[in-house]
C-alpha positions as CSV (number, residue, x, y, z in Angstrom):
1,M,0.0,0.0,0.0
2,T,1.3,3.5,-0.9
3,F,0.3,6.7,1.0
4,K,-0.2,9.6,-1.5
5,V,0.2,13.1,0.0
6,Y,-2.3,15.9,-0.8
7,G,-3.1,19.4,0.4
8,R,0.4,21.0,0.8
9,Y,1.5,18.3,3.2
10,I,4.9,16.6,3.3
11,L,5.2,13.0,4.4
12,I,8.3,12.4,6.6
13,D,10.2,9.8,8.5
14,L,11.1,11.2,11.9
15,V,14.8,11.6,12.7
16,H,15.3,10.7,16.3
17,D,17.8,12.6,18.5
18,E,20.3,10.0,19.4
19,Q,22.4,12.0,21.9
20,E,23.6,9.7,24.6
21,E,22.8,10.8,28.2
22,S,26.1,11.4,29.9
23,E,26.5,10.9,33.6
24,S,26.1,14.3,35.4
25,L,27.9,15.4,38.4
26,V,24.8,17.5,39.4
27,V,22.0,15.7,41.2
28,L,18.7,16.4,39.6
29,P,15.2,15.6,41.0
30,T,13.8,12.2,39.9
31,D,10.9,13.9,38.0
32,Y,13.2,16.3,36.1
33,K,12.7,16.3,32.3
34,K,15.1,18.0,29.9
35,P,13.4,20.8,28.1
36,E,12.2,19.8,24.7
37,L,13.2,21.6,21.6
38,P,10.4,23.3,19.7
39,Y,11.5,21.8,16.4
40,A,12.2,18.4,15.0
41,L,13.8,16.8,12.0
42,G,12.4,14.5,9.4
43,N,13.5,12.8,6.1
44,V,11.1,13.6,3.2
45,L,9.3,10.5,1.9
46,G,6.5,12.2,-0.1
47,I,5.5,15.6,-1.3
48,A,2.1,16.9,-2.3
49,K,2.1,18.4,-5.8
50,D,1.0,21.8,-4.5
51,V,3.9,22.4,-2.1
52,K,5.2,25.8,-3.1
53,F,8.9,25.5,-2.3
54,D,11.7,23.4,-3.8
55,I,12.1,20.2,-1.8
56,S,13.2,16.8,-2.8
57,L,12.7,13.2,-1.6
58,G,15.3,12.2,0.9
59,E,16.0,15.7,2.1
60,T,16.1,16.4,5.8
61,I,13.8,19.2,6.9
62,I,13.4,21.1,10.1
63,F,9.8,21.8,11.2
64,E,7.8,23.0,14.1
65,K,7.4,19.9,16.3
66,R,3.9,20.8,17.7
67,M,2.5,20.9,14.2
68,L,3.4,17.2,13.4
69,N,0.4,15.2,12.3
70,K,0.4,11.5,13.2
71,I,-2.0,9.3,11.2
72,E,-2.4,5.6,11.7
73,V,-3.8,3.6,8.7
74,F,-4.1,-0.2,8.9
75,G,-1.6,-0.4,11.7
76,K,1.1,1.8,10.0
77,M,2.0,5.2,11.3
78,Y,2.4,8.1,8.9
79,Y,3.9,11.5,9.8
80,L,2.8,14.6,8.0
81,V,3.8,18.3,8.2
82,L,2.1,21.2,6.5
83,E,4.5,23.2,4.3
84,N,3.8,26.4,6.4
85,Y,5.6,24.8,9.4
86,V,8.8,23.9,7.7
87,Y,11.7,26.1,8.7
88,G,14.2,24.8,6.2
89,G,16.2,21.9,5.0
90,I,19.5,20.4,5.6
91,T,21.7,19.2,2.7
92,H,24.7,17.1,3.1
93,E,27.2,18.7,0.8
94,T,30.4,16.9,-0.2
95,D,33.7,18.6,-0.9
96,T,34.5,18.6,-4.6
């Protein structure tokens, strides 16, 4: 089954922050939570035809985390972001 994107949405695969927790010399309360960043990263898997900016499949985008739409269809989770909430993209340039 293929998920086709419409309505200025971008289908992404979330990039999880894999920073390892280091041992701290400071004692923190047991219920302490590290403040969350207001943005997240995702790899582009699909693009609606009416998205107005130049974006390509496989590109990593930075978007407003609270605007992430999670949709479950037949047991599979899809993540969508409306183009208005994309801050930018990251390209991995190689030295030539």
